[in-house]
Structure formats: C-alpha cells, structure tokens
C-alpha positions, -999 to +999 in steps of 0.1 A: +283-553+666+279-581+640+311-594+625+310-613+592+341-634+583+340-646+548+362-664+522+369-644+489+345-667+470+314-657+490+289-643+466+263-632+492+285-607+510+272-577+491+236-587+498+244-593+535+261-559+537+231-542+521+207-559+545+227-549+576+230-513+564+192-511+558+187-523+594+212-497+606+231-523+626+267-518+633+287-544+614+322-552+601+331-575+572+364-593+573+377-613+544+396-644+555+413-662+526+419-692+549+381-697+556+362-724+538+328-710+547+314-676+560+309-671+597+289-646+617+297-635+652+272-613+672+277-613+709+275-649+720+259-660+687+283-677+664+270-691+631+288-709+602+276-714+566+255-694+541+221-710+551+226-703+588+236-667+581+207-661+558+182-675+584+198-654+611+195-622+590+159-631+582+151-633+619+170-601+626+151-583+599+118-595+614+129-583+648+139-549+636+107-545+616+086-554+646+106-531+668+097-501+647+061-512+644+057-512+682+059-475+685+031-458+705+025-430+679+010-454+655-020-460+677-048-435+683-059-432+719 
C-alpha cells in the first residue's frame, strides 16, 4: 500500500489521490501538520518532496499501463 504523508499546504494532494485511484492502487493519505514537505512510502521506497513523488507516480503509471497492455488477448495467434 502506498502511504502519502503531507503537510496541509500541499496543493498536489488531490491530483495524487486521483492518479492513485485511476491506477487502482491501494493507498492512504495522512495529513501531518508537522511536516515541511510531502513524503511517500511504498514498501522499501521512501521519497520526499513534490518533484520526487511526481516522478515516482509517473513511473508507476507507465508500469501499470504496460502491465495492462501485456495481456495475451490483444494479440491474434
């Protein structure tokens, strides 16, 4: 499960939540008033900062997209 910790001033949280929901990935969003920047935890991956989270979600979206494109019913044998 992806856990996003974010300060109340994070403007991207709605966008990130929408992206995770479109990918059907289990996630949890936790507001942390004491945080100075957003953080993402996924297994052993731990990222800090908006740019790092954006890049991670971009890679994750590419992975999910390729996962669904690699199905055997799309090819004619």
